[in-house]
Rosetta silent file (secondary structure, phi, psi, omega in degrees, C-alpha in Angstrom):
SEQUENCE: MKIICIGRNYADHIKELDNERPDEPVIFLKPDTAVLQKQLPFVIPEFSNDVHHEVEVLVKISKVGKYIDKKFAHKYYDEVGLGIDFTARDLQSKL
SCORE:     score description
SCORE:     0.000 S_00000001
   1 L     0.000  143.058  178.938   72.882   37.461  -95.552 S_00000001
   2 L  -124.749  124.948  179.064   71.460   34.833  -93.215 S_00000001
   3 E  -105.373  110.537  178.489   69.714   35.886  -89.974 S_00000001
   4 E  -107.814  130.826 -175.036   69.812   33.102  -87.336 S_00000001
   5 E  -123.930  153.954  175.687   67.945   33.777  -84.107 S_00000001
   6 E  -122.099  126.157 -174.908   67.820   32.047  -80.828 S_00000001
   7 E  -119.733  165.074 -178.744   64.569   32.163  -78.837 S_00000001
   8 L    50.767   46.308 -178.507   63.279   31.257  -75.448 S_00000001
   9 L  -119.993    4.350 -179.357   66.716   31.653  -73.904 S_00000001
  10 L  -119.766  112.294 -171.075   65.913   34.482  -71.451 S_00000001
  11 H   -57.917  -41.509 -178.843   64.223   33.031  -68.300 S_00000001
  12 H   -63.961  -42.301 -179.928   62.343   36.192  -67.257 S_00000001
  13 H   -72.438  -29.920  174.246   60.831   36.645  -70.685 S_00000001
  14 H   -61.037  -46.088 -177.026   59.826   32.982  -70.840 S_00000001
  15 H   -70.378  -39.047 -179.921   57.975   33.429  -67.573 S_00000001
  16 H   -61.015  -36.450  178.285   56.381   36.747  -68.700 S_00000001
  17 L   -88.643    3.187 -179.919   54.925   35.031  -71.837 S_00000001
  18 L    51.785   43.356  176.171   53.950   32.008  -69.829 S_00000001
  19 L   -97.306  164.077  175.050   55.893   29.757  -72.155 S_00000001
  20 L   -86.192  143.851  176.080   57.571   26.458  -71.333 S_00000001
  21 L   -82.952  121.626 -174.698   61.336   26.547  -71.066 S_00000001
  22 L   -79.220  154.258  174.809   62.796   24.179  -73.699 S_00000001
  23 L   -66.225  -34.292 -179.447   65.661   21.801  -72.968 S_00000001
  24 L  -116.459  149.459  177.666   67.431   23.016  -76.145 S_00000001
  25 L   -58.627  145.580  175.564   67.561   26.570  -77.548 S_00000001
  26 E   -87.647  118.375  177.155   64.831   27.404  -80.108 S_00000001
  27 E  -114.865  136.914 -179.730   66.553   28.401  -83.320 S_00000001
  28 E  -148.643  164.698 -176.409   64.857   30.066  -86.215 S_00000001
  29 E  -109.782  154.048  169.664   65.583   32.157  -89.306 S_00000001
  30 E  -126.958  147.232 -178.750   64.430   35.542  -90.373 S_00000001
  31 L   -69.504  158.240  179.909   64.491   36.834  -93.956 S_00000001
  32 H   -68.779  -12.997  178.610   67.115   39.560  -94.751 S_00000001
  33 H   -76.037   -6.788  178.686   64.158   41.906  -95.425 S_00000001
  34 H   -76.016  -13.157  176.798   63.614   41.799  -91.603 S_00000001
  35 L   -90.186  122.384 -179.701   66.529   44.272  -91.311 S_00000001
  36 L   -76.557  121.513 -178.585   65.350   47.843  -91.597 S_00000001
  37 L   -74.806  157.999 -178.945   67.690   49.738  -93.960 S_00000001
  38 L   -51.441  143.140  173.940   69.145   53.144  -93.105 S_00000001
  39 L    66.679   11.335  175.585   66.840   56.163  -93.419 S_00000001
  40 L  -103.790  142.310  178.392   63.625   54.093  -93.763 S_00000001
  41 L   -77.582  148.620  171.546   60.802   54.442  -91.268 S_00000001
  42 L   -88.895  129.175 -179.156   59.455   51.554  -89.244 S_00000001
  43 L  -117.254  125.848  174.612   55.688   51.276  -89.792 S_00000001
  44 L   -71.577  125.246 -177.523   53.417   49.395  -87.341 S_00000001
  45 L   -66.686  143.875 -177.795   51.318   47.110  -89.472 S_00000001
  46 L   -67.318  -21.323 -175.889   47.566   47.693  -89.593 S_00000001
  47 L   -83.097    4.171  178.148   46.870   43.977  -89.054 S_00000001
  48 L  -135.087  143.304  178.507   48.134   43.936  -85.460 S_00000001
  49 L  -114.260   11.741 -174.603   46.950   45.720  -82.396 S_00000001
  50 L  -144.985   64.090 -178.222   49.682   44.365  -80.116 S_00000001
  51 E   -92.713  120.325  176.596   53.201   45.137  -81.371 S_00000001
  52 E  -103.384  159.248  174.676   55.915   44.647  -78.808 S_00000001
  53 E  -124.321  150.599  175.647   59.590   45.652  -78.948 S_00000001
  54 E  -145.557  142.848  174.788   62.605   43.995  -77.364 S_00000001
  55 E   -82.308  135.199 -179.283   66.314   44.865  -77.406 S_00000001
  56 E  -124.289  151.423  175.523   68.445   42.102  -78.893 S_00000001
  57 E   -87.080  127.654 -179.773   72.144   41.377  -78.996 S_00000001
  58 E  -110.877  139.101  175.378   73.401   41.131  -82.603 S_00000001
  59 E  -132.671  126.487  177.570   76.583   39.325  -83.650 S_00000001
  60 E   -94.763  113.099 -177.898   77.881   39.358  -87.227 S_00000001
  61 E   -84.171  132.593 -173.094   79.613   36.071  -87.917 S_00000001
  62 L  -113.334  -10.420  179.526   82.401   36.581  -90.434 S_00000001
  63 L  -138.320  147.213  176.372   83.846   33.109  -90.819 S_00000001
  64 L   -83.262  141.212  175.382   82.277   29.681  -91.254 S_00000001
  65 L  -159.996  174.171  179.315   83.264   27.083  -88.651 S_00000001
  66 L  -152.320  139.166 -178.191   82.166   24.002  -86.757 S_00000001
  67 L    52.670   53.010 -174.698   83.012   22.680  -83.348 S_00000001
  68 L   -83.642  129.817  176.752   84.927   25.806  -82.509 S_00000001
  69 L   -65.514  138.513  179.050   86.830   25.855  -79.207 S_00000001
  70 H   -51.442  -33.036 -176.111   85.688   28.744  -76.952 S_00000001
  71 H   -72.407  -13.178 -179.208   89.175   30.202  -76.941 S_00000001
  72 H  -108.604   -1.387 -173.008   88.979   30.652  -80.738 S_00000001
  73 H   -61.083  -35.556 -179.044   85.412   31.900  -80.974 S_00000001
  74 H   -61.458  -15.290  177.591   86.425   35.534  -81.124 S_00000001
  75 H   -84.010   -5.203 -177.097   88.031   34.885  -84.493 S_00000001
  76 L  -105.606   -2.803  170.975   84.707   34.026  -86.040 S_00000001
  77 E  -129.588  156.913 -178.408   82.842   37.277  -85.558 S_00000001
  78 E  -130.176   -9.034  177.881   83.759   40.873  -86.346 S_00000001
  79 E  -145.628  140.119  175.472   80.825   43.037  -85.083 S_00000001
  80 E  -130.137  139.943 -177.043   78.609   43.095  -82.078 S_00000001
  81 E  -159.438 -173.987  175.828   75.698   45.509  -81.608 S_00000001
  82 E  -118.008  146.317  175.818   72.141   46.052  -80.405 S_00000001
  83 E  -135.213  173.565  175.864   68.975   45.818  -82.371 S_00000001
  84 E  -120.643  129.668  176.989   65.283   46.096  -81.740 S_00000001
  85 E  -105.504  124.698  176.264   63.004   43.214  -82.533 S_00000001
  86 E  -103.336  134.265  179.412   59.342   44.076  -83.154 S_00000001
  87 E  -132.035  131.819  173.409   56.785   41.281  -82.729 S_00000001
  88 E   -80.940   93.952 -175.284   53.038   41.240  -83.352 S_00000001
  89 H   -64.876  -31.674  177.422   52.183   39.365  -80.167 S_00000001
  90 H   -64.769  -37.166  175.478   48.530   38.934  -81.182 S_00000001
  91 H   -76.497  -37.464 -179.262   49.568   37.073  -84.265 S_00000001
  92 H   -61.105  -38.846 -178.998   52.388   35.203  -82.511 S_00000001
  93 L   -66.349  -16.279  177.208   49.883   33.807  -79.948 S_00000001
  94 L   -83.573  -13.756 -179.922   47.981   32.139  -82.784 S_00000001
  95 L   -77.494    0.000    0.000   51.037   30.071  -83.802 S_00000001
């Protein structure tokens, strides 16, 4: 599994965090261990005092493609859902 994320694409959140809005989307990866498996609890880490949560839109891409016309995009994914992203803001601000 590969987890590809797009950041700094929501104007209100960019403003809230006092970030600059990039000309291009910020793309980054997360390890597959970032997905909490069923029946396991989420534990707030002891090394952070400022853990925030955000609702995210998730799309499971089921086919590999390149330069896909918008009218065919629906053929390249098979699941859409919601997830929660937890971020240690105190650590993130040091990056």
